[in-house]
N, C-alpha and C positions, 0 to 999 in steps of 0.2 A: 786747611787748604782745600778748595774745591775747583780752582781754576789754575791753569798753567801760569797766568799772569800774576798769581799771588805767591808763586815760589820765592822763598827768601825774603818776603816782606815782613821782617821782624820789627820794623820801626826803629826809633833811636834808642840809645841805651836806657834812657828813663822808662820807656815802654817795656824793654826787656826785663828790667828789675821789677817793674809792676807785675809782669806776668809770673815771675818767680814768686813773688809775694802771694798772688792769687792762688797758685798751686799749693804753696805751703799751708796757707789758711785752711785748706780742705782737709789737712791731717792733724792740725793742732786744736786743742792740746792733745799730745800723744801720750798714751800710757807707757810707751817704751822709748828709750833714748832715740832721738831723731838726728840723723847725719845727712849732710848734703854734699854731693859729689859732682864734679864737673870735669869733662874731658876736652882738651883743646880750646876752642873758642868758649865752650861752656865753662871750662876752668877759669878763664879770664873773667867771665861773667859772675862766677861764684866768688872770686876774689873781690870784685867790686861790690858784691852784695854783702860780704863780710865787713867791708869798710863803710857801706852806706845804706844798707837795708834798714827797714823800720825796726827800731829797738824792741818794740812789742812783739815782733815776729822772731827776730834773731835770738831773743831770750829763750826760745824753745829749741835752739839748735845745739846739740851736744858737740858736734865737731864738723870741720870742713875738710874734704879730701880733694885734691887736685891731681889729675893725671895729665901729664904733658900740657900744662896750662899755657894759654896763649898770652904770655907776657910780652913777647916780641917775636918777630919773624926770624927763622933761621936764614942765614945768607943764601941758601939754595932756593928759597921760596920768597924772598923779600922783593916786593915790587919796586920799580925804579922811582926816583923822586918826581920825575915828569909824570908818570902814571898816577902817583898819589896826588899831585897838584891838580891835574886835569880831572881826576875823579871827584875831588872835593869841590871844584869849581862847578862841575856839571851837576853835582848832587844838590847844590843850591837852587838850581833851576828845575831839574827833573829828579826830585828825591826818590820816586818810586820806579825810575827807570831801571830795569834789570841789567845785571852784569854777571857774566860767567867767568869765573877764574879757576880754571881746571887745575887741580892738584895732580902732581905726578904720582900715580898709584904705586910706583916702585918705592916711594918714600914712606908709605903707610906701614909696612911690615916686612920682615925678612922671609915671610911665608908667601911664596908665589901664589898659592890658592887664595889667600886673603886679599892680595893685590888684585887678582883677577875678579874676585867677587865684588870688591869695592868699585872697580872700573865699570862693571856691568849693572850695578845696583841703581835703579831709577831714582831712589830716594837720596843717593849721593850725588846730587846734581851740581854741587858747587856753584849755585846761583844765589845771588843776593841782590839787594837794591843799592843804588848809590847812597842813599841815606844810611842804610845798614852798614855799608862799607866805611862811611865816615865815622860811624859810631865805633866800629872795630878799631880803626886807626886811632881814634881818640883814646879808647881804653888801653890799647897797647902803649901808646905814647905816655900816658899817665902812670901806668903800672911800671914800665921800664925805667921811668925817670924818678920814681919814688913819690910821685905827687899824690897817689892814692895810699892812705895810711889806714892800716888795720889796727885798731886799739886792742888792748889786752882784756876787754870786757864785752867782746862781740858775740858771746854765746851763752848757753844755759849756765845758771849760777854765776853770771858775771865773769865767766872764764872763756878765753878764746883758745881753741884747740885746732891746730892746722897740720895736715900731712900733705907733703908735696912729693910726687914721684915723677921722674923724668929719665928717659933713656939718653945716654950721652951721644948717640948717633942719630938723634932725631933731626930730620932734614926739613921739617915743616915749622915747628915752634922751637924757639931757642932754649937749649938746655942751660946755657950760661946766664941768660936773662933770668930764668927761673931761680937759679942759685943765687944770684945777686939780690933778687927780691927777698928770698928766704933769709939771707944773711942779714938784711936790714929790718926784718920783722922784730918789733919789740914785744915779743909774745913768749911767755915762759914755756907753754906746752906746744912745741913745734918740732917737726921732724922732716928732714929732707932725705929721700931715698934715691940714690943713683942706681940705674940699671945699665951696667956696662954692655955696650954692643947693641942695646935695644933701639928700635925705631920709634915711630910716632904712636902707634896703638899698642901699648904695653899689654893689654888684655887680648891682643890678637897675634902675639909673637909665636913662633913655632915650637912644637913639642912641649917640654916641661917648662919652658920659660914663662909662658902665660900663666901657668899653675903657680909658679913662684910669686908672681905679681898678685894674683887673686889671694893667695895665702897671706901675703903681707897686708893687703887691705883688710881682710878679715881679722887678722891678729890686732891690728891698730884699733879697729872698732870694738872688738870684744874686750880689750884691755880697758877701754873707757866706758864700758856698758855695765860694770858691776854695781855702780851706785844708782839708786832709784832716781827717777825723774825729779828734778828739783821743784819745790813750790816757788811761786813768785817771791822774790826778795831773798831767797836762801842762797848762800854762796857755797859752791861745790868745794869738796875736799880734794877732788881729783886735780 
């Protein structure tokens, strides 16, 4: 981004997934196990990628980690049906028209310093385009309704490994929608971790709470990193 007018211009979901592919291709084949992690909106995008990314790229991914994934809005942050309808309508006419949807910084973390930093950070501008908003709404609608299906062969060695972490007091993305999605996954290696009392940014919670989250992430990855990277066509034992 070089201009203010380019803020939030991520394009439609297809473009987002193509951008993820372009980035992953810069590091594959990888000599070490490759994991992909997404937070919030990025978490929803990673779920979509696990379901529909190119197979020749996904076969290099050892595991998927989702932190507070955007499967659906929490009621505290959910836009009204009228706003959604008008946004979609305007997006067809002015797809790159910018829209700022300011998040309540108090919902980010229980740490006041983190909330203040988020509110003052110029890069946390909460600005997107109407086209990008429509893509977000489409993704959340499909994820929350079960229309996006992640198969059990979406990763390295034809195995899907998924870890989902969510705080049960997240006021931005829906904890319950994440749990429903997880319960519906027909994947053998899956884990859902509930963080009681945590808000949206698990990695930015106060004191030792964030360290607990970081340790859990590291443990999940390390446990699945003992086996060497699989050759094409080899099925993992993990």
